[in-house]
C-alpha positions, 0 to 999 in steps of 0.5 A: 512438451508444450508449455501449459496455457497461462496468461501469467507473466513469468519473465517480467523485465527478464533482467532489462528493466527499463533506463529509468532515472529516479529523481536526482538519480537516487538509486533507490525509491522507497515506498512506506505504507502505511495501512489504515484499516482499524475500523473496517475489519469484520465486526458483528458489532459493524452489521458485518456476517462474521468477526475478523479471526486474526490479530495479536492471536488466531482466535475468531469469535462466531455467533458473537460480538468479539470485544477483545477483537475490536480493542485489538484493533482501537488500539491502531488509531488511538495509540500506534498512529501518534507513535508511527506519525512521529516516527515518519515526521523525524525522519522527513519520511513521505509516505502513503496512507493505504487506507479503508474507506469505512476506516477513515470514516470512523476516523477522519483526522488520521487522513488530515494528519496525514495530508497535513504531513504531506502523506498521500492517502490511497484506496485499501478498499471499503472493508478488509476484506478481499474481492476475490469472490464478489460479484461485478456490482457489489465491486463496482459499489465498493470502489465508489464508496471508497473513494467517496469516504476518502475523498472526504475525509482527505480532501482529495480522492485517491490515486492508487489502489489495493485490495486486501489480498486478492483481487477479483478478476474485474478489479483492474478494468473497475478501477479504470471504469471508475476513473483517478487511479493511476496506479494499483498495488494488487500483485507482489510479483517485482522490484519495479513497476510495469504496465500490465495489458488487461481487456486491451488496455494498460494499467500501472503497476506497483508492486507491494511485499509482505516480508518487508511488512510488519504483518509478519508480527502476527501470529506464525509470521516469524517476527518477534522482536523490534530488531526482527523487523529492522534487520530484515528491512536492512538486509532487503534495503542494502541489496537493493540499494546494490542493485540500484547501482546498475539498474532502478529499484523500488522497495515497498515496506509495509506498516500497521497501526495496530502492528509497528505502533507497539512500544515493543515493536516501533524501534524496529522500524526507528532502526531502519529508517535511521539507516536507509535515511543515512544512505545518498541516492535514497527517494523516500516517495509517495506511491502516487509520485513514483507512479508518475515519475514512472509514467513519464519516464517511459513516455506513457503519459497518456495513463495520466491523462487517462487517469486525471484528464489532460489539464490535470495531468499537465499542472501535476507535472 
């Protein structure tokens, strides 16, 4: 029987990834991603067409402003971010702040504090919304607006992009056209960076993960106690660390200010970081640094030059 016609890649590296070694001979690159979304959620109070319906509960208020939902999101910048920031400092973890443009326009101090701590500020879209059905011009404008807001708050443009859930079929091309992006994280299909060719051009993808992610504290997600997050992430870490003896591996750990930043959950992050930081051969890295290292290692510095310009790319090595 003939296989169905598809442009999807089910093979990937086929068990034979490039012979890339992480800095210092590390077995495993651990990417901690702190999602900064608060203030970018859909809200009638912000002029959006509807309210967000998923937070600590699943309950969308229709036709009226949802002050309950808004206050749940406000917890992130007010209490969650200081708590998460302190834990990352304690373990010396360089993270990626995956930020919505509108969130940083409302909470610019998060970007300033993150940069001061050595974190990367990447782009998570203008609003906390999918791009799947966006018209091309609408998405182009959203990318430009996001970059402008992040640059103003962080003092430098974002080098990475991650749309909430589904992208459009145009997203990667529009990111290349805008320029300045080294990578996107709009995939969940591997434990390593990889190149994808679309419209005759290559883009670097740093896959993300929904399992090693505090979003599983959301209704129906399966996590309840702080130790649920710690145990799951430690099990994933241990397996990737074991595999990293033979080939490079990358682990993404997804955090949200309003979720893991709660006092009953933050201990899960602390326990995971204590375990991971106690192992030799672990590289806690910003996604931008992973992208740069991978592109140089596989001989694709042309993609760095394409994104940053020849002089900037040379200076950044």
